[in-house]
N, C-alpha and C positions, 0 to 999 in steps of 0.2 A: 504493500500500500504506500509506503514512504517513497519508494522509487517511482511509482505511478504519479504520485503528487509532485515529485521533483520534475518529472517529464512535463506534466501539465503546467507547472509553474514556469519552466524554462521557455515553453512556447508562448505563454502569456507575457513573459518578460520581453520577448522579441518585439511585441507591439509597442513597448515603451521606448524603443530606440529612436533617437532623434534623426530626422531626415536632414541631410546636408550634402555637401559637395562630394562625399565619398561614393555616392550611389548614382551611377550613370542613368541619364534619361529622365529622372524624376523632375516634376515641375519646379522651376526655380522659385516660384512663389509659395512652395510648400516648405521652404527652408525653416527649420525650427519646430515644425510640427512633429509629433510622434508618428511612427508608422501606423499605429492604430487609429489615430485621429485622421490621418490622410485616407486610410482605407474606409473610414466611416463616411467620408465625403462622397464616395462612390463616383469618382470622376470618370469621364470618358477618355479612353486612351487617345482618341484623335482630336478631341476639342478641349481637353482638360489641362492643357499646358505642358504635356510631355514633350521632350525634345527627342530628335532622332540622332542616331539609331536607337531603337528601343526593342528589347526582347520581351515577348508576351507568352504566357502559358494559358491555354484554353481551359477554363474552369470545368467545362462540360466534359472535355476529353480526359482530363486528369481523373475526374470522378468515375467515368466509364471504365478507364483502365484499371483503377484500384478495385472496382467491383468485379471486373472480369477475372483477374488473377485470384481474387478471394474465392470466387465460385469454382474456378478451375482446380485450384489446389485442394479444396474441400472435396470436390467430386472424385479426385484421384488419390485421396488419402495421403496427401503430402503435407508436411510442415513447410513453412516458408520463411526464409531469412533473406529478403531482397538485399542485393548489394548496394550499400549506402554510398559507395564512391561515386555512383552516377550523379546524384544530386547534392550530396552533403548538406541536406536541408532538414533540420530538426522538425519543421512543420510537416514535411512530407513523410518523415519517419513516423511521426505521430499518426498521420492518416493511414499509413501502411499497417501500423499496429492495430489501429481501430478496425481495419479491414482484415484482421485475423492473422497477421504476421506473427511468427514465433519469436523472432528477434530481427537483428539487422547484421548483415555481413560487412566486414571491413577488410582493407588490404594492407594497411600500414599502421604503426602505433599512433601516429597523430590522429587518425580517424577514430581509433578506439577512445582516445581522450576526449574528442568532440562528442562522441556518443555518450560517454559517461557524464560529461558536463551537462548533458540534456536528458539525463535520467534513463538511458537505455539499459535494461536489466539483463538482456541476453545478447551476447555478441559472439559471432563466429568470425575468426580471423583467418582468411583464406591465404595464409602465407606462413612460412616457418619464422618464428620470432626469436632472433638470436642477439638482439641489441640489449646489452646488459643494463643500460639506463632504463630502457622501456620495461624490461623484466622486473627491475626493482620497483618501478612505479606500479606495474600490474600486481605484484605481490602485495603491496600495500593496499591496493584497491580491493583485491579479493579478501584479504584478511579483515578489512574494515566493514565489508558488506556481505554478510552470509547469503543474501538474496541475489547476488551478482553471479550469473552463469556465463562462463567464458570457455571457448575451445579454440585451438589453432592447429595448423598443420605441423607435422614433422616429416622430413623426407631424407634425413641423413643421420648417421651415428654421431658425426661431429656436431651437428646442430643440437642433438640431444645433450651432448656433453656441455656445450656452451650454455644451454638453458639451465641445466642442473647446477652448473658452477655459479651462475648469476643468482639463481633463486636461493641456493644455499647461503651465498654471501649476503643476500637480503634478509635472511632469517625467515623465509616464507613459512607460514603455518599451513595454509591450504595448498594442496598440490594443484598444478596447472593441468587442466584436461587437454589432451592432444589426440589428434586423429592422424594416422599414417596416410600420407598422400601417395597415391599410385599415379605415376606419370602416364600421360596419354600416348606415349610412343617415344622411340629413340630420338626423334627430331623435335619433340614437343618441348614445352616450357619446363616447369619445375616438376618434382615428384620422383620418388624412387622408381627405377625403370622396370624392375622385375618383381615378381612375387617373393622371390628369395631375398631380394634387397629389402622389401617391405618387412619381411620376417626379421631380418637383422636389425632394422630400426626398431621394431616392436620389442625385441629382446633388450635393446639398449634402454628403452623407456621403462621396461619392467625392473631394470637395475637402478633406476634413478628415483629415489624416494620423493623427489619434488615434482614428479610428473605422474600422470595417470592416463592410461590408454582407454579411450572411450569409443573409438570407432575408426572408420576409414573414409576417405574422401578423394576427390579429384575434380578435374575440369575437362569435360568432354569436348569443349570448343577447341582444344589443342590437338585433337586426333588428326594425324597427318592425312591429307587427301580425304577429308571427312565426307562420308556418305551415310545414309541411314543405316546401312549394314555395318560399316566400320564403327560408327558411334555406338550402336547397340552391342556390338561385340566387345568393345572396351568396357561399356557399362556392365556387361555380364561378368567380365573379369573383376570389376570392383565389387559386385555383389558376392561373387565366389570368394573373394579375399576376406570379406566380412564373415562369411560362413566358416571358412577355414580357420580364421583367427578364433572364432567362437568355439569350434570343435577342439582347438588346441588349448582352450582355457585362458586365452590372452585377455579376456575382459573380466577376469576374476576380481579386479579391484572395484568393479561396479556392484552396488547392492542389487538384490534380486529384482527390485521394482524400478531400478534405474534403466534408462534406455541406451541401447547401442546406437550410435549415430552413424548413418550412412548418407553421404552428401555429395551432390553434383549439381550441375544445372546453371548454364549461362542463359542467354536470351535467344539463342538460335536453335537449340535442340531439346528444350524442356519437354517436348512431347515424347521423345525417346526416353528421357529420364523417367517420366511418368509410367511408360509402358514397362520398362525393365524393372523399375523399383516395385511395381505391382507384384513381381515374381520373387521378391525377397523371401527366402524360406523362413520357417519358424526357427527362431534362435533361442538361446537360453534365457534371454531377457527381452523385453519389448524393444521394438526398433523405431527410431526416429528417422523417417525418410525426409531429408532436408533439401529443399530446392533453394537456389540462391539467385535466380534471375533478377536483374535490377533495372534494365533499360525500359521495361514495360511502362513505368509510371508516366513517362512522357512520350515513349515510342519515338518515331521520327519519320521523315519523308525521304529517306535514302537507304542507308545500310540495313536497318532493321525492318524497314518496309519490305525489303526483298527477302530477308532471312527469317522473319518471324515464323514459328511453327504453325501459327494460325492459317498461313497460306496452305499448309498441308492438311489441316483439320478445320475447315471453315465451319463445320457444324458446331464447333465449340465456341465460336464467337470471333470477334475481330478487334484488335487494338486500334486506337485512334491517335494520329500524330497530334501532339499538343503544342509544339513550338511554332511560333511565327515571329520572324525578325522583320521589323519594319524599318526601312531606310528611305532616305529622301534623295531624289535625283538632284544632284548639285552641278552637273555639267552635261551638255548635250552637243558635243562638238561637231558631230556629223549625223545624218539621218540613220546611220547604221551603228552608232556608238553612243553610249551614255555611261555616266559614272554616278554611283550612289555612295552615300557617306557611311558605309559599313564595310569593314574589312576583317583581317585576321584577328584583330583585337576583340571582335564582336561575334564572330560566327565560327562554327566548327568547319574545318577544311581538311582534316587529316585523312578522311575517307572519301568524301564527295564534296563538291561545291554546293552552296545554297541553290535552291530551286525557286526561281521567280514564279509566284502563283497568282497574285492579284495586284491590281493597280488602283490606288485611291487618288482620285483627281484632286489637285490643289485648287481647282476652280470652283467645283460645286460639291465635293465630297462624295461623288458617286464612285462605286466600286465595280470593276470589270475584271475578267480573267486577263492574266498577263500573257496573252497569246502573242507569239513572235518576240518574246523577251527572254534572253538566256544569260545567266551569269557565267562568264568565261574565265574569270580569274579574280584573285583578291590581292590587294596590297595591304599594308598595315591598317590603313583607315579608309580605303576606297574599294568598292566593288566594281569590276569591269563588266559591263553589260553590252551584249550584242543585241541589236534590235532590227526587226523588219522596218522598212522605211515608212510603212503606213500604220504603225502601232499607235500613233498619237501621243506617245510618251513625252512629257514636258518637264522642264526644270521646275522643281517644287512638288511634283507628284510623289506620293509615297508608294513604295514597292514592298509588298508583303512576300516574304520568302520562307519556304520550308527548309529545315536543316537536317543534316545527317550526322548521326553519332551523338547521342545525348551526353555522354561522358565528357566530351570536349565542347559542349554548348553551355551547360550549367556553370562550368568553372570560370567563364568569362564575365559573369554577372553576379554581384553580391545581393541584389534585391530585384526580384523579377515580378512585374505585375501579373496577377492572376485575373484573367479577363473573361467576362461572359460574352456570348455570341454578339450582343448588340454593342460591344465596346466598353461596357461598364467594368471598371476595375474594382474587384471585391476584396482583394487582399494582396499582400506582397510577400513573396517567398524568399526568405533569407538563406544564403548559402555560406558555408565555412570551408573554404579550400586552403 
């Protein structure tokens, strides 16, 4: 209860932050207002004094996406710890937890600290944690809060040794729960490469009193030359590894009613995870089948639009892209060329360029499709736009663009307007990168 109150209080406190020059695109005449007071004014994104470029999140799309993954995971018997690195937004974490999330996944120690500062009680760190300073902090956090649940990867004997050394030095009372990470292939990212390697790591954990083995995990998105068959085959190995560890008594540190954790799941193959995890055999203890997909909350108009499993399972629903970056035409040097005032500092560009979708006329506020308008490149603060000669695009017009890759969209904005379909801004999403 105390942690829940802490989470609620932290989100409430964000509304008390003062609006000033730190936050891009917010109305200059809002300087000195609190975020909550500005949200209460329900200004219009287009007529309420916002400057360009401005990134907006669709309130309706975010809500639909939250509800869809809640329904999906419940239907398939999955627990859900969405990866928080996508948004690094305590407000969205709170919404995800309200929609049934078991906890939140992190990638690095800083993210864990942000989560704890905002009252997150269950954290899954999808990385091996060998930083002695971070481990000392973690030991203090675990010892101070019996209600704090934490687990992280281990994938090497050396990593286990470093963790044990740091935790012993910190005088840790509670052991740190770990899961052995099975690598997705010889050319994949992290993870022990073979089942024999995994067993060696598990033996090292058993010999370290500061650690406790609670499961197995991995990331199927790194399967080389991924296909449904290859991904399912690797997930089958992960499930078999859990069963083999259980048969060998490797989870004996768990109480009879504690859960064995089996985790996988990015945003491209969670349908395969659901299918294979449904076949986890009965083990000596209950099993927590933990999915970690994070990009769903905003989805996108590029990378994940093409990769989402819902393309393969349309009967399960569809995610909705929530981002729209609005930029203004600041130069129209030729009938085939225009420049907008948004660039690499404002838009994701690591996977795909922004997609011009709509034009809002500076003359009368009318909105039309951005037919014949294509973003061809980004400078630091300019977008290069190729146009058909008859598009009617003018200096001063606003161009609404869809973005690709949420993880590199959220991180460029500290305070993002949450906007209803008619342009009304209902809230502001704070990020902590």
